[in-house]
C-alpha positions as CSV (number, residue, x, y, z in Angstrom):
1,X,110.3,69.4,85.4
2,X,113.2,67.1,86.4
3,X,116.8,68.2,86.3
4,X,119.0,66.4,83.7
5,X,121.0,63.6,85.4
6,X,124.2,65.0,83.8
7,X,125.1,68.2,82.2
8,X,127.5,67.9,79.2
9,X,130.0,70.7,78.5
10,X,130.6,69.5,75.0
11,X,128.0,69.5,72.2
12,X,126.7,66.2,71.0
13,X,127.8,65.0,67.6
14,X,125.4,64.5,64.8
15,X,125.1,60.8,65.4
16,X,124.9,60.8,69.2
17,X,121.8,59.7,71.0
18,X,119.7,62.3,72.8
19,X,120.4,62.4,76.5
20,X,118.3,60.1,78.7
21,X,116.8,62.9,80.7
22,X,116.2,66.4,79.4
23,X,113.5,68.9,80.4
24,X,111.7,69.5,77.1
25,X,111.8,73.0,75.5
26,X,108.5,74.6,74.6
27,X,109.6,78.1,73.5
28,X,111.7,79.0,70.4
29,X,113.0,82.3,69.2
30,X,113.8,82.3,65.5
31,X,116.1,85.1,64.4
32,X,114.5,85.6,61.1
33,X,116.6,88.7,60.3
34,X,120.0,89.6,61.8
35,X,119.9,93.3,60.9
36,X,117.7,96.2,62.1
37,X,116.3,99.4,60.7
38,X,116.7,101.3,64.0
39,X,119.8,102.1,66.0
40,X,118.6,101.9,69.6
41,X,121.5,102.7,71.8
42,X,120.3,100.2,74.6
43,X,120.0,97.2,72.2
44,X,121.6,94.1,73.6
45,X,122.2,92.7,70.1
46,X,124.1,95.5,68.5
47,X,125.4,97.8,71.4
48,X,126.8,95.3,73.9
49,X,129.9,93.1,74.0
50,X,128.7,90.2,71.7
51,X,129.0,91.3,68.1
52,X,128.4,87.9,66.5
53,X,125.5,89.4,64.5
54,X,128.1,90.7,62.1
55,X,129.0,87.1,61.1
56,X,125.4,86.0,60.6
57,X,123.5,85.8,57.3
58,X,121.3,88.8,57.0
59,X,118.2,86.6,56.7
60,X,117.2,83.1,57.6
61,X,117.0,81.0,54.4
62,X,113.9,78.9,53.7
63,X,116.0,75.7,54.2
64,X,117.0,76.9,57.7
65,X,113.4,77.7,58.5
66,X,112.3,74.2,57.4
67,X,115.2,72.5,59.3
68,X,114.3,74.4,62.5
69,X,110.6,73.6,62.1
70,X,111.4,69.9,61.7
71,X,113.6,69.9,64.8
72,X,110.9,71.6,66.8
73,X,108.3,69.1,65.6
74,X,110.6,66.2,66.3
75,X,111.1,67.4,69.9
76,X,107.4,68.1,70.4
77,X,106.5,64.6,69.2
78,X,109.2,62.9,71.3
79,X,108.0,64.7,74.5
80,X,104.3,64.7,73.6
81,X,104.0,68.5,74.0
82,X,100.6,69.9,73.6
83,X,101.7,73.4,72.5
84,X,104.9,75.1,71.5
85,X,105.6,78.8,71.1
86,X,107.7,80.2,68.3
87,X,108.6,83.9,68.3
88,X,109.9,85.5,65.0
89,X,112.6,87.9,66.1
90,X,115.6,89.8,64.9
91,X,117.1,92.2,64.4
92,X,113.9,93.4,63.0
93,X,111.7,90.6,61.5
94,X,109.7,92.9,59.3
95,X,112.7,93.5,57.2
96,X,112.0,90.0,55.8
97,X,109.0,91.5,53.9
98,X,105.4,90.2,53.5
99,X,106.3,87.3,51.1
100,X,109.1,85.9,53.3
101,X,107.0,86.2,56.4
102,X,104.1,84.4,54.7
103,X,106.4,81.6,53.6
104,X,108.0,81.3,57.0
105,X,104.7,81.1,58.9
106,X,103.3,78.6,56.4
107,X,106.3,76.3,56.8
108,X,106.1,76.5,60.6
109,X,102.4,75.7,60.6
110,X,102.7,73.0,58.0
111,X,105.5,71.1,59.8
112,X,104.7,71.7,63.5
113,X,100.9,71.9,63.4
114,X,100.3,68.2,62.9
115,X,102.3,67.5,66.1
116,X,101.5,70.3,68.5
117,X,99.5,73.4,68.7
118,X,101.7,76.2,67.4
119,X,101.5,79.6,69.3
120,X,103.2,81.8,66.7
121,X,104.3,85.3,67.7
122,X,106.6,88.1,66.6
123,X,108.4,90.9,68.4
124,X,108.9,94.0,66.3
125,X,109.7,97.7,66.5
126,X,106.7,98.2,64.2
127,X,108.3,100.8,61.8
128,X,107.7,98.7,58.7
129,X,104.3,97.3,59.6
130,X,101.8,97.7,56.7
131,X,98.3,96.5,55.9
132,X,99.8,93.9,53.6
133,X,102.0,92.5,56.3
134,X,99.0,92.6,58.7
135,X,97.0,90.5,56.3
136,X,99.7,87.9,56.4
137,X,99.9,87.9,60.2
138,X,96.1,87.5,60.5
139,X,96.1,84.7,57.9
140,X,98.6,82.7,59.9
141,X,97.4,83.8,63.3
142,X,100.6,85.5,64.3
143,X,100.4,87.6,67.5
144,X,102.7,90.7,67.4
145,X,104.3,92.5,70.3
146,X,105.5,96.1,69.6
147,X,108.4,97.9,71.4
148,X,107.5,101.3,72.6
149,X,109.0,103.2,75.6
150,X,106.3,105.8,76.1
151,X,105.4,109.1,74.5
152,X,107.6,110.7,71.9
153,X,110.1,112.2,74.3
154,X,110.5,108.9,76.2
155,X,110.7,106.7,73.1
156,X,113.2,109.0,71.3
157,X,115.7,108.7,74.1
158,X,116.8,105.4,72.7
159,X,114.6,104.2,69.8
160,X,115.8,106.2,66.9
161,X,117.0,105.7,63.3
162,X,120.7,105.6,62.5
163,X,120.5,109.3,61.4
164,X,118.9,110.3,64.7
165,X,115.4,110.6,63.3
166,X,112.5,109.8,65.5
167,X,110.6,106.5,65.1
168,X,107.7,107.4,67.3
169,X,105.2,108.4,64.6
170,X,105.9,105.2,62.7
171,X,105.4,103.0,65.8
172,X,102.1,104.7,66.6
173,X,101.0,104.1,63.0
174,X,101.7,100.4,63.5
175,X,99.8,100.3,66.8
176,X,96.9,102.0,65.1
177,X,96.8,99.3,62.5
178,X,96.8,96.6,65.1
179,X,94.0,98.2,67.0
180,X,91.8,98.3,63.9
181,X,89.0,95.6,63.9
182,X,90.6,93.8,60.9
183,X,93.9,93.2,62.7
184,X,93.1,93.3,66.4
185,X,93.4,89.6,66.8
186,X,97.1,89.9,65.9
187,X,97.8,92.6,68.6
188,X,99.8,90.9,71.4
189,X,100.9,93.9,73.4
190,X,103.6,96.4,74.1
191,X,107.1,95.9,75.4
192,X,108.7,98.9,77.2
193,X,112.2,99.2,78.6
194,X,112.4,101.2,81.9
195,X,114.4,104.4,81.8
196,X,114.7,106.4,85.0
197,X,114.8,109.6,83.0
198,X,111.2,109.0,81.8
199,X,108.3,109.8,84.1
200,X,106.7,106.5,85.0
201,X,103.1,107.7,85.0
202,X,103.5,109.5,81.7
203,X,105.0,106.3,80.2
204,X,102.1,104.2,81.6
205,X,99.5,106.6,80.3
206,X,101.1,106.7,76.9
207,X,101.2,102.9,76.7
208,X,97.6,102.6,78.0
209,X,96.4,105.0,75.3
210,X,97.4,102.4,72.7
211,X,94.9,99.9,74.1
212,X,97.3,97.0,74.4
213,X,96.1,93.5,75.4
214,X,99.3,93.3,77.5
215,X,102.2,95.5,78.7
216,X,105.6,94.2,79.6
217,X,108.2,96.3,81.4
218,X,111.8,95.3,81.1
219,X,114.7,96.4,83.2
220,X,117.7,97.7,81.2
221,X,120.2,94.9,80.6
222,X,123.1,95.3,83.1
223,X,125.3,93.0,85.2
224,X,127.8,93.3,88.0
225,X,130.6,94.3,85.7
226,X,128.4,96.9,83.9
227,X,125.9,97.9,86.6
228,X,122.8,100.0,86.0
229,X,122.9,103.7,86.8
230,X,121.6,104.7,90.2
231,X,121.2,108.4,90.5
232,X,122.7,109.9,93.6
233,X,123.5,106.4,94.9
234,X,119.8,105.7,95.5
235,X,119.6,101.9,96.2
236,X,116.2,101.1,94.6
237,X,115.3,103.6,91.9
238,X,114.1,100.9,89.5
239,X,111.7,99.5,92.1
240,X,110.4,103.0,92.9
241,X,109.8,103.6,89.1
242,X,107.9,100.4,88.7
243,X,106.0,100.9,92.0
244,X,104.7,104.2,90.8
245,X,103.2,102.4,87.9
246,X,102.0,99.7,90.2
247,X,100.1,102.1,92.4
248,X,98.5,103.9,89.5
249,X,97.6,100.5,87.9
250,X,95.9,99.3,91.0
251,X,94.0,102.6,91.3
252,X,92.8,102.2,87.7
253,X,91.5,98.8,88.5
254,X,94.2,96.9,86.6
255,X,92.9,97.9,83.2
256,X,95.4,95.8,81.3
257,X,97.7,92.9,82.3
258,X,101.2,94.0,83.1
259,X,103.3,90.9,82.9
260,X,105.9,91.7,85.5
261,X,103.4,92.8,88.1
262,X,100.9,90.0,87.2
263,X,103.7,87.5,87.6
264,X,104.6,88.7,91.1
265,X,100.9,88.6,92.1
266,X,100.6,85.1,90.6
267,X,103.6,83.9,92.6
268,X,102.1,85.3,95.8
269,X,98.9,83.3,95.2
270,X,100.6,80.0,94.4
271,X,100.6,80.3,90.6
272,X,103.6,80.1,88.3
273,X,105.3,83.2,86.9
274,X,104.6,84.2,83.3
275,X,107.9,86.0,83.0
276,X,111.5,84.8,82.9
277,X,112.5,87.9,84.8
278,X,110.9,86.6,88.1
279,X,109.8,83.4,89.7
280,X,111.3,79.9,89.9
281,X,109.7,78.4,86.9
282,X,111.9,76.9,84.2
283,X,113.1,79.1,81.3
284,X,112.5,76.5,78.7
285,X,113.7,78.5,75.7
286,X,116.2,78.2,72.9
287,X,117.2,80.7,70.2
288,X,117.8,79.7,66.5
289,X,120.1,82.2,64.7
290,X,119.8,83.1,61.1
291,X,122.4,80.5,60.2
292,X,120.6,77.8,62.1
293,X,122.8,77.9,65.2
294,X,121.1,77.0,68.5
295,X,121.9,79.7,71.1
296,X,120.9,80.3,74.7
297,X,118.6,83.3,75.5
298,X,119.8,86.2,73.4
299,X,120.0,88.8,76.2
300,X,123.2,87.0,77.3
301,X,124.9,88.9,74.5
302,X,125.0,91.8,76.9
303,X,127.3,89.9,79.2
304,X,130.3,89.0,77.1
305,X,131.3,88.0,73.6
306,X,130.1,84.4,72.9
307,X,128.0,84.2,76.0
308,X,125.0,82.8,74.2
309,X,126.8,80.3,72.0
310,X,126.3,76.5,72.3
311,X,128.2,75.0,69.3
312,X,125.0,73.3,68.2
313,X,122.8,73.9,65.1
314,X,119.5,72.6,63.6
315,X,121.2,70.7,60.8
316,X,123.4,68.4,62.9
317,X,121.7,68.4,66.4
318,X,118.4,67.7,68.0
319,X,116.6,70.0,70.3
320,X,117.3,67.5,73.0
321,X,121.0,68.2,72.6
322,X,120.3,71.9,73.1
323,X,118.1,71.2,76.1
324,X,121.1,69.4,77.7
325,X,123.5,72.2,77.2
326,X,124.7,73.4,80.7
327,X,123.7,77.0,80.1
328,X,120.1,76.0,79.1
329,X,119.7,73.0,81.5
330,X,120.7,75.0,84.6
331,X,117.8,77.5,83.9
332,X,115.3,74.6,84.3
333,X,116.4,73.5,87.8
334,X,114.6,76.1,89.8
335,X,116.0,76.8,93.3
336,X,118.8,74.4,92.8
337,X,120.2,76.5,90.0
338,X,120.6,79.7,92.1
339,X,123.5,80.9,94.1
340,X,123.7,80.4,97.9
341,X,122.6,84.0,98.7
342,X,119.5,83.6,96.6
343,X,118.6,80.2,98.0
344,X,118.7,81.6,101.5
345,X,116.6,84.7,100.6
346,X,113.0,84.8,102.0
347,X,111.5,86.2,98.7
348,X,113.3,83.8,96.3
349,X,110.1,82.1,95.5
350,X,108.8,85.3,94.0
351,X,111.9,86.9,92.3
352,X,113.6,83.6,91.4
353,X,117.0,85.3,91.4
354,X,115.9,87.8,88.7
355,X,116.7,87.6,85.1
356,X,119.6,85.1,84.4
357,X,121.4,87.7,82.3
358,X,121.5,90.2,85.1
359,X,123.5,87.8,87.4
360,X,126.7,87.8,85.4
361,X,130.1,88.7,87.0
362,X,133.4,87.9,85.1
363,X,135.1,86.2,88.1
364,X,132.3,83.7,88.8
365,X,129.9,83.7,85.9
366,X,126.2,83.6,86.7
367,X,126.5,82.3,90.3
368,X,125.3,85.6,91.8
369,X,122.1,87.4,92.7
370,X,120.7,89.8,90.2
371,X,122.5,93.1,89.9
372,X,119.0,94.5,90.5
373,X,118.6,92.5,93.8
374,X,117.7,95.5,96.0
375,X,115.1,96.7,93.5
376,X,113.6,93.2,93.2
377,X,113.5,92.8,97.0
378,X,111.5,96.0,97.4
379,X,109.3,95.4,94.4
380,X,108.4,91.9,95.6
381,X,107.6,93.0,99.1
382,X,105.3,95.8,98.1
383,X,103.5,94.1,95.2
384,X,103.0,90.8,96.9
385,X,101.7,92.5,100.1
386,X,98.8,94.0,98.2
387,X,95.8,91.9,99.3
388,X,92.9,90.9,97.1
389,X,89.8,89.5,98.8
390,X,86.1,89.2,98.2
391,X,83.6,91.4,100.0
392,X,83.6,94.6,102.1
393,X,87.2,94.2,103.3
394,X,88.5,95.7,100.1
395,X,90.5,99.0,100.4
396,X,88.3,102.1,100.1
397,X,88.3,104.1,96.9
398,X,90.5,101.6,95.0
399,X,88.8,102.8,91.8
400,X,90.2,106.0,90.4
401,X,87.9,109.1,90.5
402,X,88.1,109.1,86.7
403,X,86.4,105.7,86.6
404,X,83.7,106.6,89.1
405,X,83.0,109.9,87.3
406,X,82.7,108.0,84.0
407,X,80.3,105.4,85.5
408,X,78.2,108.1,87.1
409,X,77.3,109.3,83.7
410,X,75.0,106.2,83.4
411,X,76.5,104.1,80.6
412,X,80.2,104.6,81.2
413,X,82.8,103.8,78.6
414,X,84.1,100.5,77.4
415,X,87.3,101.1,79.2
416,X,85.5,101.5,82.6
417,X,83.5,98.3,81.9
418,X,86.7,96.5,81.1
419,X,88.2,97.6,84.4
420,X,85.2,96.2,86.3
421,X,85.5,92.9,84.4
422,X,89.2,92.8,85.4
423,X,88.3,93.4,89.1
424,X,85.8,90.5,88.9
425,X,88.4,88.2,87.4
426,X,91.0,89.1,90.0
427,X,88.5,88.4,92.8
428,X,87.7,85.0,91.4
429,X,91.4,84.1,91.1
430,X,92.0,85.2,94.7
431,X,89.0,83.2,96.0
432,X,90.3,80.1,94.2
433,X,93.7,80.5,95.9
434,X,91.9,80.4,99.2
435,X,90.7,76.9,98.3
436,X,94.1,75.5,97.2
437,X,95.1,74.1,100.6
438,X,91.8,72.3,101.0
439,X,91.9,71.1,97.4
440,X,95.3,69.3,98.1
441,X,93.5,67.0,100.5
442,X,90.6,66.1,98.2
443,X,91.5,63.4,95.6
444,X,89.2,64.8,92.9
445,X,89.8,68.5,93.6
446,X,93.6,68.0,93.9
447,X,93.9,66.7,90.3
448,X,91.7,69.6,89.2
449,X,93.8,72.2,91.0
450,X,97.0,70.9,89.6
451,X,95.6,70.9,86.1
452,X,94.2,74.4,86.5
453,X,97.5,75.8,87.7
454,X,99.3,74.2,84.7
455,X,96.7,75.6,82.2
456,X,96.9,79.0,83.8
457,X,100.6,79.1,82.9
458,X,100.3,77.5,79.5
459,X,96.9,78.6,78.3
460,X,95.8,81.7,80.4
461,X,93.2,82.8,77.9
462,X,91.4,79.4,78.2
463,X,91.4,79.6,82.0
464,X,90.3,83.2,81.9
465,X,87.3,82.4,79.7
466,X,86.1,79.8,82.3
467,X,86.9,81.9,85.4
468,X,84.9,84.8,84.0
469,X,81.8,82.6,83.8
470,X,79.3,84.1,86.3
471,X,78.6,80.9,88.1
472,X,82.2,79.9,88.8
473,X,82.3,82.9,91.2
474,X,79.1,81.8,92.8
475,X,80.4,78.2,93.2
476,X,83.7,79.3,94.7
477,X,82.0,81.6,97.2
478,X,79.6,78.8,98.3
479,X,82.5,76.4,98.4
480,X,84.5,78.7,100.6
481,X,81.5,79.0,102.9
482,X,81.0,75.2,103.0
483,X,77.8,75.2,100.9
484,X,79.1,73.7,97.7
485,X,81.4,70.7,96.9
486,X,85.1,71.3,96.4
487,X,85.3,68.5,93.8
488,X,83.6,70.8,91.2
489,X,87.0,72.3,90.9
490,X,87.8,69.4,88.6
491,X,84.9,70.4,86.3
492,X,86.2,74.0,86.1
493,X,89.7,72.6,85.1
494,X,88.2,70.2,82.6
495,X,86.3,73.1,80.9
496,X,89.5,75.0,80.6
497,X,91.3,72.0,79.2
498,X,88.6,71.7,76.5
499,X,89.0,75.3,75.6
500,X,92.8,75.0,75.5
501,X,92.4,71.9,73.3
502,X,94.8,69.9,75.4
503,X,94.7,66.2,76.2
504,X,94.0,65.3,79.8
505,X,92.3,62.6,81.8
506,X,91.0,63.3,85.3
507,X,88.3,62.4,87.7
508,X,85.2,64.6,87.8
509,X,82.1,64.6,90.0
510,X,78.6,63.5,88.9
511,X,75.7,65.4,90.5
512,X,72.1,64.9,89.7
513,X,73.1,62.6,86.8
514,X,75.3,65.2,85.1
515,X,78.9,66.2,84.7
516,X,78.8,70.0,84.3
517,X,81.4,71.9,82.5
518,X,81.1,75.7,83.0
519,X,80.7,77.7,79.7
520,X,80.3,74.5,77.7
521,X,77.3,72.4,78.9
522,X,76.6,69.2,80.8
523,X,77.0,65.5,80.0
524,X,74.3,63.1,81.2
525,X,75.6,59.8,82.7
526,X,73.8,56.7,83.9
527,X,73.8,57.4,87.7
528,X,72.9,60.2,90.0
529,X,76.1,60.8,92.1
530,X,79.7,59.7,92.1
531,X,82.9,60.2,90.2
532,X,83.8,59.3,86.6
533,X,87.0,59.8,84.6
534,X,86.7,62.4,81.9
535,X,89.1,62.8,79.0
536,X,89.6,65.8,76.7
537,X,91.5,65.7,73.4
538,X,91.7,68.5,70.9
539,X,88.5,70.1,72.1
540,X,86.6,66.9,72.3
541,X,85.2,65.2,75.5
542,X,85.7,61.5,76.1
543,X,83.7,59.5,78.6
544,X,83.8,55.7,78.4
545,X,83.0,54.9,74.8
546,X,81.5,58.3,74.0
547,X,83.4,61.1,72.2
548,X,81.6,64.4,72.0
549,X,82.7,67.6,70.2
550,X,82.2,70.6,72.5
551,X,83.6,73.4,70.4
552,X,83.4,76.5,72.7
553,X,83.6,78.9,69.7
554,X,80.7,77.3,67.9
555,X,77.2,78.7,68.5
556,X,75.5,75.5,67.2
557,X,71.8,75.2,66.5
558,X,69.7,76.4,69.4
559,X,66.7,74.4,68.1
560,X,68.7,71.2,68.3
561,X,67.1,68.8,70.8
562,X,69.4,67.0,73.2
563,X,70.6,63.8,71.5
564,X,71.2,60.2,72.5
565,X,74.9,61.0,73.3
566,X,73.7,62.8,76.5
567,X,75.4,66.1,75.7
568,X,73.5,69.2,76.7
569,X,75.5,72.1,75.1
570,X,75.1,75.6,76.3
571,X,73.1,77.5,73.7
572,X,74.4,80.9,72.7
573,X,73.9,83.9,70.5
574,X,76.5,86.1,68.9
575,X,74.8,89.5,68.1
576,X,77.7,91.0,66.1
577,X,80.3,90.4,68.8
578,X,81.3,88.0,71.6
579,X,79.1,85.0,72.5
580,X,76.3,85.5,74.9
581,X,75.3,82.3,76.6
582,X,71.7,81.2,77.2
583,X,72.5,79.4,80.5
584,X,70.0,76.6,81.4
585,X,72.4,73.8,82.5
586,X,74.8,75.3,85.0
587,X,74.1,73.8,88.5
588,X,75.0,77.0,90.3
589,X,72.7,79.3,88.3
590,X,69.9,79.2,90.8
591,X,70.9,82.3,92.8
592,X,68.4,85.0,91.9
593,X,65.7,84.5,94.6
594,X,63.4,83.7,91.6
595,X,62.8,80.2,90.2
596,X,64.9,79.3,87.1
597,X,63.7,77.3,84.2
598,X,64.9,73.8,83.7
599,X,66.6,72.7,80.5
600,X,64.8,74.4,77.5
601,X,63.4,72.4,74.6
602,X,65.0,73.2,71.2
603,X,62.1,75.3,70.1
604,X,62.0,77.3,73.3
605,X,65.8,77.9,73.1
606,X,65.5,79.1,69.5
607,X,62.9,81.6,70.6
608,X,65.1,82.9,73.4
609,X,68.2,83.2,71.3
610,X,66.3,85.0,68.5
611,X,64.9,87.5,71.0
612,X,68.3,88.0,72.7
613,X,69.9,88.7,69.4
614,X,67.3,91.3,68.5
615,X,67.4,92.9,72.0
616,X,71.2,93.4,71.9
617,X,71.0,94.8,68.4
618,X,68.2,97.1,69.5
619,X,70.5,98.4,72.3
620,X,73.2,99.0,69.7
621,X,70.9,101.3,67.8
622,X,68.5,102.8,70.4
623,X,70.8,103.0,73.5
624,X,74.2,103.1,71.8
625,X,76.0,104.5,74.9
626,X,75.0,101.4,76.9
627,X,76.0,98.9,74.3
628,X,79.7,98.8,75.3
629,X,78.8,97.9,78.9
630,X,76.4,95.2,77.7
631,X,78.9,93.6,75.4
632,X,81.8,93.8,77.9
633,X,80.0,92.6,81.0
634,X,77.1,90.5,80.1
635,X,78.2,86.9,79.7
636,X,75.0,84.8,80.3
637,X,71.2,85.2,80.4
638,X,69.3,82.7,82.6
639,X,65.7,82.0,81.7
640,X,63.4,82.3,84.7
641,X,60.0,80.6,85.1
642,X,57.1,82.8,84.0
643,X,55.3,84.6,86.8
644,X,51.7,83.3,87.3
645,X,50.5,86.9,87.3
646,X,52.1,87.5,83.9
647,X,54.4,90.1,85.4
648,X,57.8,90.5,83.7
649,X,60.7,90.0,86.1
650,X,64.5,90.3,85.9
651,X,67.3,90.0,88.3
652,X,71.1,90.3,88.8
653,X,73.3,89.1,91.6
654,X,76.8,90.4,92.5
655,X,77.7,86.8,93.4
656,X,77.1,85.8,89.8
657,X,78.7,88.8,88.1
658,X,78.1,88.8,84.4
659,X,74.7,87.1,84.5
660,X,71.2,88.4,84.1
661,X,68.1,86.4,84.8
662,X,64.8,87.2,82.9
663,X,61.3,85.8,82.7
664,X,59.7,85.3,79.3
665,X,58.8,88.7,77.8
666,X,56.7,89.6,74.8
667,X,59.2,91.4,72.6
668,X,62.8,92.4,72.2
669,X,62.0,96.1,73.1
670,X,61.0,95.0,76.6
671,X,64.0,92.7,76.9
672,X,66.4,95.4,75.9
673,X,65.2,97.7,78.7
674,X,65.5,94.8,81.2
675,X,69.1,94.0,80.1
676,X,70.2,97.6,80.4
677,X,68.6,97.8,83.9
678,X,70.2,94.6,85.2
679,X,73.7,95.3,83.7
680,X,73.6,98.6,85.7
681,X,73.3,96.5,88.8
682,X,76.2,94.4,87.7
683,X,78.3,97.6,87.3
684,X,77.5,98.9,90.7
685,X,78.1,95.5,92.3
686,X,81.6,95.4,90.8
687,X,82.2,99.0,92.1
688,X,81.2,98.0,95.6
689,X,83.5,95.0,95.4
690,X,86.5,97.3,95.6
691,X,85.2,100.7,96.7
692,X,83.2,101.8,99.7
693,X,80.5,104.3,98.6
694,X,78.7,104.4,102.0
695,X,79.1,103.6,105.6
696,X,78.3,99.9,105.9
697,X,77.6,100.3,109.6
698,X,74.8,102.8,108.9
699,X,71.5,100.8,109.2
700,X,69.1,103.6,108.4
701,X,66.6,103.1,105.5
702,X,64.9,105.3,103.0
703,X,61.5,105.3,101.4
704,X,61.6,105.0,97.6
705,X,58.7,105.3,95.1
706,X,59.4,102.0,93.3
707,X,59.2,99.8,96.5
708,X,56.6,99.5,99.2
709,X,59.2,98.6,101.9
710,X,61.9,101.1,103.1
711,X,65.3,100.3,101.6
712,X,68.8,100.4,103.0
713,X,71.4,102.7,101.5
714,X,72.9,100.0,99.3
715,X,69.5,99.1,97.9
716,X,68.7,102.7,97.1
717,X,72.1,103.2,95.4
718,X,71.3,100.1,93.2
719,X,67.8,101.2,92.4
720,X,68.7,104.8,91.5
721,X,71.7,103.7,89.3
722,X,69.5,101.2,87.4
723,X,66.5,103.6,87.1
724,X,68.8,106.3,85.8
725,X,69.7,104.0,82.8
726,X,66.1,103.0,82.3
727,X,65.0,106.7,82.2
728,X,67.8,107.3,79.7
729,X,66.7,104.5,77.4
730,X,63.1,105.7,77.4
731,X,64.4,109.3,76.8
732,X,65.8,108.1,73.5
733,X,62.7,106.3,72.3
734,X,60.0,108.2,70.3
735,X,56.3,108.6,71.1
736,X,54.1,109.8,74.0
737,X,54.2,106.4,75.8
738,X,58.0,106.5,75.9
739,X,57.9,110.1,77.2
740,X,55.6,109.0,80.0
741,X,58.0,106.2,81.1
742,X,60.9,108.6,80.9
743,X,59.2,111.2,83.2
744,X,58.3,108.6,85.7
745,X,61.8,107.0,86.0
746,X,63.4,110.5,86.0
747,X,61.2,111.6,88.9
748,X,62.1,108.4,90.8
749,X,65.8,108.9,90.2
750,X,65.8,112.6,91.1
751,X,64.0,112.0,94.4
752,X,66.2,109.1,95.5
753,X,69.4,111.0,94.6
754,X,68.3,113.9,96.8
755,X,67.4,111.6,99.6
756,X,70.8,109.9,99.5
757,X,72.7,113.2,99.5
758,X,70.6,114.4,102.5
759,X,71.2,111.2,104.6
760,X,74.9,111.8,105.4
761,X,75.7,108.1,105.0
762,X,78.0,108.4,101.9
763,X,81.7,108.3,101.8
764,X,83.6,110.9,99.9
765,X,83.8,108.6,96.9
766,X,80.1,107.8,97.3
767,X,79.1,111.5,97.4
768,X,81.2,112.2,94.3
769,X,79.5,109.3,92.6
770,X,75.9,110.3,93.6
771,X,76.6,114.0,92.7
772,X,77.9,112.7,89.3
773,X,74.6,110.9,88.7
774,X,72.7,114.1,89.8
775,X,74.7,116.1,87.2
776,X,73.8,113.5,84.5
777,X,70.1,113.8,85.2
778,X,70.2,117.6,85.4
779,X,72.0,117.6,82.0
780,X,69.1,115.8,80.2
781,X,66.9,118.0,78.0
């Protein structure tokens, strides 16, 4: 974003024109309530130099809410913003009560919604959260972040009631509510303030136990006049605390996004930061106090009295006026807004000078490095040095023993499956970064890369949904090896734009007469190869005079034949959970060493989706332990051509993680067994992406009863892990036929496990994993 041509030190009058150039603001903090029901001794609002809260109305009036909403909508329309984020804050916003929250959210959506997509959020201590309030939050799609500093001992160091009573039990009750299926969609994550007195691993484990979608660690607010405590003069205790978390987080397979660490990793791979605490991205945020005053970021209250004030308000001034305020505008200028020492620092692109608040010194204001500079320097160097690659060059044993032990049981838990999915997504992101330099020199791919980077900052969920599609990984691997076209990157970006419901216009490649959009479908055009301009607008696709609705959340009618508009949507099924795609359009799906079917007719697609739905539901009831892995990891099923012999075949490929290919089968019972079998292969492929289980230089082979040809160690590992699950499924089915299948697969599994253990080709992690499988089999009745 461009820097304003001039920075005015005086507020604009009510009739003044907005400045000619301002960087638009996309994030707003509405101080709905100016009081709090806790007395946290580290709070920047109540316990630091600025005490302006005492002069504020206790609650924002409906008229002020409406005026703020109108100013935000006015600004979004003038700058053609696709999305704005509004955070309800305090004090404690839950003090407003369910009725006031309902009215506030309704006003914001009614006024802002017609102009831009409203990302509505709340930050709360959770003490007053109730089912009634949760109903309001879900009704208005409000995402809620909860403040929690760890277990009871850690949380009670600071987050107590005024009488000294603990708030921990009440916060856990709130988190339990948000984890429940009825309210899970409103659970945004946990915010935790670092305290050196708390053990970092115990804090991490306590937060992880609450199953948050995200975790954010904040450094205590300090500055050069009030520096943070450093025990025994240790120069980097805060970095060391966070690095202990970082090491454990990596060992666990990055089970949950940690915003600070993810932001540093993103900066290392050429993406923008998602945290104002690090990175050079603009901090495009303004606060609206309960009386309607525009203020700078509220953490400035920890610097000095009046530090956040602007002299502007929503009744007399536009958001453009606030955007032009020197204290807000300077935070949108990137490197130019930093002090000389920061601009000369080799890691400035990662840390960005640290949090603006932490740079304050009375004698020269904010023209300083962060008071946490030594900690940030160490944190950046360690975190950004951790490589992420694709293939056997991964660090050995980077999955924790707990995860390997869990997976060795056969099904594994949902948590372990989620960690494998996170590993896959991280690998795809890393692979994409390796293409960025080449993309800059390709006119089609360059537009796609720029759009994808932008969407990854503004709409990370939409980008994540596309990058987890199995065949995006296959394309990027082939592209890296020179076997696929780089221009397809524009199709990946366009699919993410449709999901984000943003308006874009970009060139995309046509191959075999189709524009393919991963996860969505393909659009037929009138020529075989070339480039066309594709537009997206509020989830629709525009191509020349055609406008097509491609709603990624709609399952549609599988029986629908492809129409005259040329749109070939991906069919899908939703067996009581997330969508499972029936993939017969993706150009990169042909990767299973078996012939895939072409586009299915409507009747054939209906038959497939019905059988898939029944098979997954059968797994839910007959093989319950395996259902979590199926639902977490299986993204797409690819129909294969029927075998001329009538044999049923299935396949999985690590290069297309998340996909299973299957020939037509007679019933859902057969399909259920095949799905369980192939998802086991997916699990083991993901483990092998990041963990060496055997000596890859060992070329010896083993004879196995299920194949005529001798198999390498990796093939035996895959076979035994899949057959263990198949034996387990048959073990749970009634009848003599099922018992016969169980005995055969159990015998195969036992023999292969013993052969692996006797070959001396396994690493320590591999031996632990195989012995875990052996213990699982031995434990069956």
